[in-house]
Biotite code that builds the C-alpha atoms (Angstrom):
import biotite.structure as struc

atoms = struc.array([
    struc.Atom([-54.730, 29.516, -54.423], chain_id="A", res_id=1, res_name="MET", atom_name="CA", element="C"),
    struc.Atom([-51.023, 29.729, -54.343], chain_id="A", res_id=2, res_name="LYS", atom_name="CA", element="C"),
    struc.Atom([-48.939, 30.780, -51.337], chain_id="A", res_id=3, res_name="THR", atom_name="CA", element="C"),
    struc.Atom([-49.074, 34.348, -50.018], chain_id="A", res_id=4, res_name="VAL", atom_name="CA", element="C"),
    struc.Atom([-46.789, 35.599, -47.152], chain_id="A", res_id=5, res_name="ALA", atom_name="CA", element="C"),
    struc.Atom([-48.577, 37.653, -44.317], chain_id="A", res_id=6, res_name="ALA", atom_name="CA", element="C"),
    struc.Atom([-46.054, 39.843, -42.707], chain_id="A", res_id=7, res_name="LEU", atom_name="CA", element="C"),
    struc.Atom([-46.244, 41.447, -39.208], chain_id="A", res_id=8, res_name="TYR", atom_name="CA", element="C"),
    struc.Atom([-49.303, 39.404, -38.134], chain_id="A", res_id=9, res_name="VAL", atom_name="CA", element="C"),
    struc.Atom([-50.398, 37.864, -34.707], chain_id="A", res_id=10, res_name="ASP", atom_name="CA", element="C"),
    struc.Atom([-49.126, 34.251, -34.717], chain_id="A", res_id=11, res_name="GLY", atom_name="CA", element="C"),
    struc.Atom([-52.412, 33.190, -33.439], chain_id="A", res_id=12, res_name="SER", atom_name="CA", element="C"),
    struc.Atom([-54.494, 35.556, -35.347], chain_id="A", res_id=13, res_name="GLY", atom_name="CA", element="C"),
    struc.Atom([-56.642, 35.144, -38.459], chain_id="A", res_id=14, res_name="PRO", atom_name="CA", element="C"),
    struc.Atom([-53.792, 34.386, -40.775], chain_id="A", res_id=15, res_name="TYR", atom_name="CA", element="C"),
    struc.Atom([-52.400, 31.468, -38.761], chain_id="A", res_id=16, res_name="SER", atom_name="CA", element="C"),
    struc.Atom([-53.166, 27.810, -39.627], chain_id="A", res_id=17, res_name="ASN", atom_name="CA", element="C"),
    struc.Atom([-54.149, 28.756, -43.356], chain_id="A", res_id=18, res_name="LEU", atom_name="CA", element="C"),
    struc.Atom([-52.641, 26.163, -45.699], chain_id="A", res_id=19, res_name="SER", atom_name="CA", element="C"),
    struc.Atom([-51.980, 28.939, -48.478], chain_id="A", res_id=20, res_name="ASN", atom_name="CA", element="C"),
    struc.Atom([-50.456, 31.382, -46.050], chain_id="A", res_id=21, res_name="VAL", atom_name="CA", element="C"),
    struc.Atom([-46.755, 31.595, -44.865], chain_id="A", res_id=22, res_name="GLU", atom_name="CA", element="C"),
    struc.Atom([-47.450, 33.716, -41.519], chain_id="A", res_id=23, res_name="ALA", atom_name="CA", element="C"),
    struc.Atom([-44.583, 35.854, -40.248], chain_id="A", res_id=24, res_name="TRP", atom_name="CA", element="C"),
    struc.Atom([-45.108, 36.997, -36.733], chain_id="A", res_id=25, res_name="ASP", atom_name="CA", element="C"),
    struc.Atom([-42.811, 38.739, -34.270], chain_id="A", res_id=26, res_name="VAL", atom_name="CA", element="C"),
    struc.Atom([-40.771, 35.677, -33.570], chain_id="A", res_id=27, res_name="GLU", atom_name="CA", element="C"),
    struc.Atom([-40.198, 35.064, -37.255], chain_id="A", res_id=28, res_name="ARG", atom_name="CA", element="C"),
    struc.Atom([-39.244, 38.656, -37.758], chain_id="A", res_id=29, res_name="ASP", atom_name="CA", element="C"),
    struc.Atom([-40.980, 39.737, -40.933], chain_id="A", res_id=30, res_name="ALA", atom_name="CA", element="C"),
    struc.Atom([-38.115, 42.332, -41.864], chain_id="A", res_id=31, res_name="ARG", atom_name="CA", element="C"),
    struc.Atom([-36.067, 39.130, -42.953], chain_id="A", res_id=32, res_name="LYS", atom_name="CA", element="C"),
    struc.Atom([-38.629, 38.145, -45.469], chain_id="A", res_id=33, res_name="TYR", atom_name="CA", element="C"),
    struc.Atom([-37.007, 37.781, -48.843], chain_id="A", res_id=34, res_name="LYS", atom_name="CA", element="C"),
    struc.Atom([-39.639, 36.397, -51.093], chain_id="A", res_id=35, res_name="GLY", atom_name="CA", element="C"),
    struc.Atom([-40.577, 34.669, -53.210], chain_id="A", res_id=36, res_name="PRO", atom_name="CA", element="C"),
    struc.Atom([-44.281, 35.092, -52.422], chain_id="A", res_id=37, res_name="HIS", atom_name="CA", element="C"),
    struc.Atom([-46.590, 38.057, -52.776], chain_id="A", res_id=38, res_name="PRO", atom_name="CA", element="C"),
    struc.Atom([-47.417, 39.617, -49.579], chain_id="A", res_id=39, res_name="VAL", atom_name="CA", element="C"),
    struc.Atom([-50.172, 41.048, -47.290], chain_id="A", res_id=40, res_name="VAL", atom_name="CA", element="C"),
    struc.Atom([-48.324, 43.487, -44.900], chain_id="A", res_id=41, res_name="ALA", atom_name="CA", element="C"),
    struc.Atom([-49.520, 44.810, -41.506], chain_id="A", res_id=42, res_name="HIS", atom_name="CA", element="C"),
    struc.Atom([-46.490, 46.619, -40.308], chain_id="A", res_id=43, res_name="PRO", atom_name="CA", element="C"),
    struc.Atom([-46.677, 48.164, -36.746], chain_id="A", res_id=44, res_name="PRO", atom_name="CA", element="C"),
    struc.Atom([-48.160, 51.684, -36.857], chain_id="A", res_id=45, res_name="CYS", atom_name="CA", element="C"),
    struc.Atom([-47.381, 52.924, -33.424], chain_id="A", res_id=46, res_name="LYS", atom_name="CA", element="C"),
    struc.Atom([-44.457, 55.279, -34.501], chain_id="A", res_id=47, res_name="ARG", atom_name="CA", element="C"),
    struc.Atom([-46.578, 56.596, -37.458], chain_id="A", res_id=48, res_name="TRP", atom_name="CA", element="C"),
    struc.Atom([-49.661, 57.651, -36.035], chain_id="A", res_id=49, res_name="GLY", atom_name="CA", element="C"),
    struc.Atom([-51.116, 60.535, -33.923], chain_id="A", res_id=50, res_name="ASN", atom_name="CA", element="C"),
    struc.Atom([-49.239, 59.382, -30.772], chain_id="A", res_id=51, res_name="TYR", atom_name="CA", element="C"),
    struc.Atom([-46.012, 58.556, -32.481], chain_id="A", res_id=52, res_name="TRP", atom_name="CA", element="C"),
    struc.Atom([-44.106, 60.306, -29.774], chain_id="A", res_id=53, res_name="PHE", atom_name="CA", element="C"),
    struc.Atom([-45.574, 58.145, -26.927], chain_id="A", res_id=54, res_name="GLY", atom_name="CA", element="C"),
    struc.Atom([-48.394, 58.720, -24.505], chain_id="A", res_id=55, res_name="SER", atom_name="CA", element="C"),
    struc.Atom([-48.730, 62.447, -23.581], chain_id="A", res_id=56, res_name="PRO", atom_name="CA", element="C"),
    struc.Atom([-48.667, 61.405, -19.859], chain_id="A", res_id=57, res_name="SER", atom_name="CA", element="C"),
    struc.Atom([-45.802, 58.697, -20.250], chain_id="A", res_id=58, res_name="GLY", atom_name="CA", element="C"),
    struc.Atom([-42.249, 59.273, -19.362], chain_id="A", res_id=59, res_name="PRO", atom_name="CA", element="C"),
    struc.Atom([-40.868, 57.983, -22.727], chain_id="A", res_id=60, res_name="ASP", atom_name="CA", element="C"),
    struc.Atom([-40.609, 59.840, -25.987], chain_id="A", res_id=61, res_name="ARG", atom_name="CA", element="C"),
    struc.Atom([-40.014, 58.375, -29.314], chain_id="A", res_id=62, res_name="PHE", atom_name="CA", element="C"),
    struc.Atom([-38.886, 59.487, -32.796], chain_id="A", res_id=63, res_name="HIS", atom_name="CA", element="C"),
    struc.Atom([-41.339, 59.596, -35.736], chain_id="A", res_id=64, res_name="LEU", atom_name="CA", element="C"),
    struc.Atom([-41.039, 56.354, -37.854], chain_id="A", res_id=65, res_name="GLY", atom_name="CA", element="C"),
    struc.Atom([-38.934, 54.537, -35.413], chain_id="A", res_id=66, res_name="ASP", atom_name="CA", element="C"),
    struc.Atom([-40.238, 51.114, -36.041], chain_id="A", res_id=67, res_name="ASP", atom_name="CA", element="C"),
    struc.Atom([-37.003, 49.355, -36.263], chain_id="A", res_id=68, res_name="ASN", atom_name="CA", element="C"),
    struc.Atom([-37.412, 49.402, -40.086], chain_id="A", res_id=69, res_name="GLY", atom_name="CA", element="C"),
    struc.Atom([-40.689, 47.497, -40.246], chain_id="A", res_id=70, res_name="CYS", atom_name="CA", element="C"),
    struc.Atom([-42.536, 49.759, -42.605], chain_id="A", res_id=71, res_name="PHE", atom_name="CA", element="C"),
    struc.Atom([-39.606, 50.133, -44.995], chain_id="A", res_id=72, res_name="GLY", atom_name="CA", element="C"),
    struc.Atom([-39.207, 46.284, -45.022], chain_id="A", res_id=73, res_name="ALA", atom_name="CA", element="C"),
    struc.Atom([-42.927, 45.871, -45.690], chain_id="A", res_id=74, res_name="ALA", atom_name="CA", element="C"),
    struc.Atom([-42.759, 48.222, -48.447], chain_id="A", res_id=75, res_name="LEU", atom_name="CA", element="C"),
    struc.Atom([-39.816, 46.790, -50.057], chain_id="A", res_id=76, res_name="TRP", atom_name="CA", element="C"),
    struc.Atom([-41.492, 43.308, -49.998], chain_id="A", res_id=77, res_name="ALA", atom_name="CA", element="C"),
    struc.Atom([-44.744, 44.851, -51.527], chain_id="A", res_id=78, res_name="VAL", atom_name="CA", element="C"),
    struc.Atom([-42.794, 46.491, -54.350], chain_id="A", res_id=79, res_name="ARG", atom_name="CA", element="C"),
    struc.Atom([-40.497, 43.583, -54.963], chain_id="A", res_id=80, res_name="THR", atom_name="CA", element="C"),
    struc.Atom([-42.872, 40.624, -54.936], chain_id="A", res_id=81, res_name="PHE", atom_name="CA", element="C"),
    struc.Atom([-46.313, 42.310, -55.273], chain_id="A", res_id=82, res_name="GLY", atom_name="CA", element="C"),
    struc.Atom([-49.108, 42.693, -52.748], chain_id="A", res_id=83, res_name="GLY", atom_name="CA", element="C"),
    struc.Atom([-50.846, 44.909, -50.461], chain_id="A", res_id=84, res_name="VAL", atom_name="CA", element="C"),
    struc.Atom([-49.761, 46.933, -47.364], chain_id="A", res_id=85, res_name="LEU", atom_name="CA", element="C"),
    struc.Atom([-52.414, 48.208, -44.849], chain_id="A", res_id=86, res_name="GLU", atom_name="CA", element="C"),
    struc.Atom([-51.920, 51.172, -42.107], chain_id="A", res_id=87, res_name="HIS", atom_name="CA", element="C"),
    struc.Atom([-54.227, 53.516, -40.415], chain_id="A", res_id=88, res_name="PRO", atom_name="CA", element="C"),
    struc.Atom([-55.937, 56.480, -42.188], chain_id="A", res_id=89, res_name="GLN", atom_name="CA", element="C"),
    struc.Atom([-53.296, 59.310, -42.137], chain_id="A", res_id=90, res_name="GLY", atom_name="CA", element="C"),
    struc.Atom([-50.359, 57.465, -41.482], chain_id="A", res_id=91, res_name="SER", atom_name="CA", element="C"),
    struc.Atom([-47.493, 59.494, -41.494], chain_id="A", res_id=92, res_name="ARG", atom_name="CA", element="C"),
    struc.Atom([-45.462, 56.642, -43.364], chain_id="A", res_id=93, res_name="ALA", atom_name="CA", element="C"),
    struc.Atom([-47.328, 57.820, -46.706], chain_id="A", res_id=94, res_name="TRP", atom_name="CA", element="C"),
    struc.Atom([-45.530, 61.121, -46.617], chain_id="A", res_id=95, res_name="THR", atom_name="CA", element="C"),
    struc.Atom([-42.264, 59.780, -45.302], chain_id="A", res_id=96, res_name="TRP", atom_name="CA", element="C"),
    struc.Atom([-41.857, 57.160, -48.177], chain_id="A", res_id=97, res_name="TYR", atom_name="CA", element="C"),
    struc.Atom([-43.600, 59.396, -50.794], chain_id="A", res_id=98, res_name="GLY", atom_name="CA", element="C"),
    struc.Atom([-46.611, 57.031, -51.315], chain_id="A", res_id=99, res_name="LEU", atom_name="CA", element="C"),
    struc.Atom([-49.416, 58.127, -53.453], chain_id="A", res_id=100, res_name="PRO", atom_name="CA", element="C"),
    struc.Atom([-52.291, 59.238, -51.352], chain_id="A", res_id=101, res_name="THR", atom_name="CA", element="C"),
    struc.Atom([-55.903, 57.895, -51.572], chain_id="A", res_id=102, res_name="PRO", atom_name="CA", element="C"),
    struc.Atom([-58.045, 59.322, -54.337], chain_id="A", res_id=103, res_name="GLY", atom_name="CA", element="C"),
    struc.Atom([-60.408, 62.360, -54.271], chain_id="A", res_id=104, res_name="PRO", atom_name="CA", element="C"),
    struc.Atom([-62.165, 62.561, -50.855], chain_id="A", res_id=105, res_name="GLN", atom_name="CA", element="C"),
    struc.Atom([-60.168, 59.536, -49.834], chain_id="A", res_id=106, res_name="GLY", atom_name="CA", element="C"),
    struc.Atom([-62.539, 56.832, -51.732], chain_id="A", res_id=107, res_name="TRP", atom_name="CA", element="C"),
    struc.Atom([-61.273, 54.915, -54.729], chain_id="A", res_id=108, res_name="GLY", atom_name="CA", element="C"),
    struc.Atom([-58.047, 53.973, -55.946], chain_id="A", res_id=109, res_name="TRP", atom_name="CA", element="C"),
    struc.Atom([-55.949, 57.203, -56.493], chain_id="A", res_id=110, res_name="GLY", atom_name="CA", element="C"),
    struc.Atom([-55.273, 58.144, -60.167], chain_id="A", res_id=111, res_name="ASN", atom_name="CA", element="C"),
    struc.Atom([-51.604, 58.496, -59.087], chain_id="A", res_id=112, res_name="THR", atom_name="CA", element="C"),
    struc.Atom([-49.438, 55.446, -59.618], chain_id="A", res_id=113, res_name="GLN", atom_name="CA", element="C"),
    struc.Atom([-46.094, 55.488, -58.309], chain_id="A", res_id=114, res_name="ASP", atom_name="CA", element="C"),
    struc.Atom([-42.812, 54.194, -60.177], chain_id="A", res_id=115, res_name="ALA", atom_name="CA", element="C"),
    struc.Atom([-43.444, 50.660, -58.974], chain_id="A", res_id=116, res_name="TYR", atom_name="CA", element="C"),
    struc.Atom([-47.153, 50.488, -60.240], chain_id="A", res_id=117, res_name="GLY", atom_name="CA", element="C"),
    struc.Atom([-48.554, 51.150, -56.661], chain_id="A", res_id=118, res_name="GLY", atom_name="CA", element="C"),
    struc.Atom([-51.671, 52.969, -56.049], chain_id="A", res_id=119, res_name="ARG", atom_name="CA", element="C"),
    struc.Atom([-53.391, 53.582, -52.626], chain_id="A", res_id=120, res_name="SER", atom_name="CA", element="C"),
    struc.Atom([-56.958, 53.801, -51.389], chain_id="A", res_id=121, res_name="CYS", atom_name="CA", element="C"),
    struc.Atom([-58.908, 54.261, -48.187], chain_id="A", res_id=122, res_name="GLN", atom_name="CA", element="C"),
    struc.Atom([-61.506, 51.822, -46.798], chain_id="A", res_id=123, res_name="VAL", atom_name="CA", element="C"),
    struc.Atom([-63.592, 51.718, -43.641], chain_id="A", res_id=124, res_name="ALA", atom_name="CA", element="C"),
    struc.Atom([-62.917, 47.986, -42.165], chain_id="A", res_id=125, res_name="GLN", atom_name="CA", element="C"),
    struc.Atom([-66.402, 48.391, -40.670], chain_id="A", res_id=126, res_name="GLY", atom_name="CA", element="C"),
    struc.Atom([-67.635, 47.325, -44.067], chain_id="A", res_id=127, res_name="HIS", atom_name="CA", element="C"),
    struc.Atom([-65.582, 44.200, -43.823], chain_id="A", res_id=128, res_name="TYR", atom_name="CA", element="C"),
    struc.Atom([-66.482, 42.865, -40.287], chain_id="A", res_id=129, res_name="GLY", atom_name="CA", element="C"),
    struc.Atom([-64.596, 45.262, -37.923], chain_id="A", res_id=130, res_name="HIS", atom_name="CA", element="C"),
    struc.Atom([-66.722, 46.221, -34.956], chain_id="A", res_id=131, res_name="PRO", atom_name="CA", element="C"),
    struc.Atom([-65.392, 49.778, -35.544], chain_id="A", res_id=132, res_name="ALA", atom_name="CA", element="C"),
    struc.Atom([-65.399, 52.089, -38.365], chain_id="A", res_id=133, res_name="ARG", atom_name="CA", element="C"),
    struc.Atom([-61.340, 51.720, -38.494], chain_id="A", res_id=134, res_name="LYS", atom_name="CA", element="C"),
    struc.Atom([-60.464, 54.072, -41.495], chain_id="A", res_id=135, res_name="MET", atom_name="CA", element="C"),
    struc.Atom([-57.683, 52.359, -43.211], chain_id="A", res_id=136, res_name="THR", atom_name="CA", element="C"),
    struc.Atom([-55.214, 53.176, -45.953], chain_id="A", res_id=137, res_name="TRP", atom_name="CA", element="C"),
    struc.Atom([-54.013, 50.447, -48.576], chain_id="A", res_id=138, res_name="LEU", atom_name="CA", element="C"),
    struc.Atom([-50.880, 50.743, -50.559], chain_id="A", res_id=139, res_name="TYR", atom_name="CA", element="C"),
    struc.Atom([-50.831, 47.945, -53.461], chain_id="A", res_id=140, res_name="ALA", atom_name="CA", element="C"),
    struc.Atom([-48.871, 46.909, -56.178], chain_id="A", res_id=141, res_name="VAL", atom_name="CA", element="C"),
    struc.Atom([-50.965, 44.389, -57.921], chain_id="A", res_id=142, res_name="ILE", atom_name="CA", element="C"),
    struc.Atom([-51.961, 43.645, -61.689], chain_id="A", res_id=143, res_name="PRO", atom_name="CA", element="C"),
    struc.Atom([-55.657, 44.993, -61.386], chain_id="A", res_id=144, res_name="SER", atom_name="CA", element="C"),
    struc.Atom([-57.255, 47.076, -58.460], chain_id="A", res_id=145, res_name="PHE", atom_name="CA", element="C"),
    struc.Atom([-60.562, 45.999, -57.365], chain_id="A", res_id=146, res_name="PRO", atom_name="CA", element="C"),
    struc.Atom([-63.668, 48.069, -56.706], chain_id="A", res_id=147, res_name="ALA", atom_name="CA", element="C"),
    struc.Atom([-64.019, 47.947, -52.848], chain_id="A", res_id=148, res_name="LEU", atom_name="CA", element="C"),
    struc.Atom([-66.779, 49.535, -50.789], chain_id="A", res_id=149, res_name="VAL", atom_name="CA", element="C"),
    struc.Atom([-66.007, 53.286, -51.297], chain_id="A", res_id=150, res_name="TRP", atom_name="CA", element="C"),
    struc.Atom([-68.271, 54.867, -48.471], chain_id="A", res_id=151, res_name="SER", atom_name="CA", element="C"),
    struc.Atom([-67.965, 55.782, -45.147], chain_id="A", res_id=152, res_name="ASP", atom_name="CA", element="C"),
    struc.Atom([-69.844, 53.983, -42.291], chain_id="A", res_id=153, res_name="ILE", atom_name="CA", element="C"),
    struc.Atom([-71.366, 55.509, -39.195], chain_id="A", res_id=154, res_name="ARG", atom_name="CA", element="C"),
    struc.Atom([-73.052, 53.888, -36.038], chain_id="A", res_id=155, res_name="GLY", atom_name="CA", element="C"),
    struc.Atom([-70.236, 51.910, -34.853], chain_id="A", res_id=156, res_name="LEU", atom_name="CA", element="C"),
    struc.Atom([-68.124, 52.443, -31.836], chain_id="A", res_id=157, res_name="LYS", atom_name="CA", element="C"),
    struc.Atom([-64.977, 54.616, -32.327], chain_id="A", res_id=158, res_name="PRO", atom_name="CA", element="C"),
    struc.Atom([-61.967, 52.402, -32.473], chain_id="A", res_id=159, res_name="VAL", atom_name="CA", element="C"),
    struc.Atom([-60.632, 53.962, -29.284], chain_id="A", res_id=160, res_name="GLU", atom_name="CA", element="C"),
    struc.Atom([-63.443, 52.496, -27.320], chain_id="A", res_id=161, res_name="HIS", atom_name="CA", element="C"),
    struc.Atom([-62.453, 49.020, -27.930], chain_id="A", res_id=162, res_name="LEU", atom_name="CA", element="C"),
    struc.Atom([-60.147, 47.008, -25.975], chain_id="A", res_id=163, res_name="ASP", atom_name="CA", element="C"),
    struc.Atom([-56.468, 46.775, -27.529], chain_id="A", res_id=164, res_name="LYS", atom_name="CA", element="C"),
    struc.Atom([-57.007, 43.166, -28.962], chain_id="A", res_id=165, res_name="ARG", atom_name="CA", element="C"),
    struc.Atom([-59.984, 44.067, -30.864], chain_id="A", res_id=166, res_name="ASP", atom_name="CA", element="C"),
    struc.Atom([-58.460, 47.399, -32.197], chain_id="A", res_id=167, res_name="ARG", atom_name="CA", element="C"),
    struc.Atom([-55.579, 45.634, -33.982], chain_id="A", res_id=168, res_name="PHE", atom_name="CA", element="C"),
    struc.Atom([-57.348, 42.279, -35.048], chain_id="A", res_id=169, res_name="ILE", atom_name="CA", element="C"),
    struc.Atom([-58.021, 41.873, -38.683], chain_id="A", res_id=170, res_name="THR", atom_name="CA", element="C"),
    struc.Atom([-61.558, 40.629, -39.259], chain_id="A", res_id=171, res_name="PRO", atom_name="CA", element="C"),
    struc.Atom([-61.859, 37.444, -41.312], chain_id="A", res_id=172, res_name="ILE", atom_name="CA", element="C"),
    struc.Atom([-63.796, 39.231, -44.219], chain_id="A", res_id=173, res_name="PRO", atom_name="CA", element="C"),
    struc.Atom([-61.000, 42.030, -44.418], chain_id="A", res_id=174, res_name="PHE", atom_name="CA", element="C"),
    struc.Atom([-58.293, 39.450, -44.256], chain_id="A", res_id=175, res_name="ARG", atom_name="CA", element="C"),
    struc.Atom([-59.959, 37.557, -47.147], chain_id="A", res_id=176, res_name="ASP", atom_name="CA", element="C"),
    struc.Atom([-60.428, 40.619, -49.148], chain_id="A", res_id=177, res_name="LEU", atom_name="CA", element="C"),
    struc.Atom([-56.555, 41.296, -48.790], chain_id="A", res_id=178, res_name="LEU", atom_name="CA", element="C"),
    struc.Atom([-55.766, 37.788, -49.776], chain_id="A", res_id=179, res_name="LEU", atom_name="CA", element="C"),
    struc.Atom([-58.059, 37.872, -52.856], chain_id="A", res_id=180, res_name="ASP", atom_name="CA", element="C"),
    struc.Atom([-56.424, 41.246, -53.811], chain_id="A", res_id=181, res_name="MET", atom_name="CA", element="C"),
    struc.Atom([-52.955, 39.508, -53.791], chain_id="A", res_id=182, res_name="VAL", atom_name="CA", element="C"),
    struc.Atom([-54.158, 36.497, -55.588], chain_id="A", res_id=183, res_name="LYS", atom_name="CA", element="C"),
    struc.Atom([-53.836, 38.338, -58.797], chain_id="A", res_id=184, res_name="SER", atom_name="CA", element="C"),
    struc.Atom([-50.066, 38.573, -58.364], chain_id="A", res_id=185, res_name="CYS", atom_name="CA", element="C"),
    struc.Atom([-49.988, 35.044, -59.273], chain_id="A", res_id=186, res_name="HIS", atom_name="CA", element="C"),
    struc.Atom([-51.781, 35.410, -62.628], chain_id="A", res_id=187, res_name="ASP", atom_name="CA", element="C"),
])
């Protein structure tokens, strides 16, 4: 497999030490990525989710989308070099950036393709090794859109009941799925 850039990843996480992956962690600052490899992007989601404004009991308040340009830079890289971007289900970044939403009932690659050839889908990471259901939206600009597991999953702990590291870690099977999707950008 040719090289893939993994953006906004944990420097000691599942993308580190892979010979075919150029990992961009916090210290490297993925906003500076300028190619040439296709990407798997995991931009921070904190300012795009349900508590984008901060903790209801906390003293600080934040602005929607105030992620220092991380999502925008990740989206630019996916659209420019090909690849896939991952964010939690219902991410407000989809509306903010006008991304196509996942298909009917959220399952399958949506029929709507944007001007960059990008399409979106929804998957449950629990099907790919996560200890929780962890509903996730993917936006991809790739030559072919693979069939994934298009069903919900029950019986797993809610993601909110996991410790912080387990909530955010990318399971190896899910990482491999995303890397396989990006492989087609080299063909």
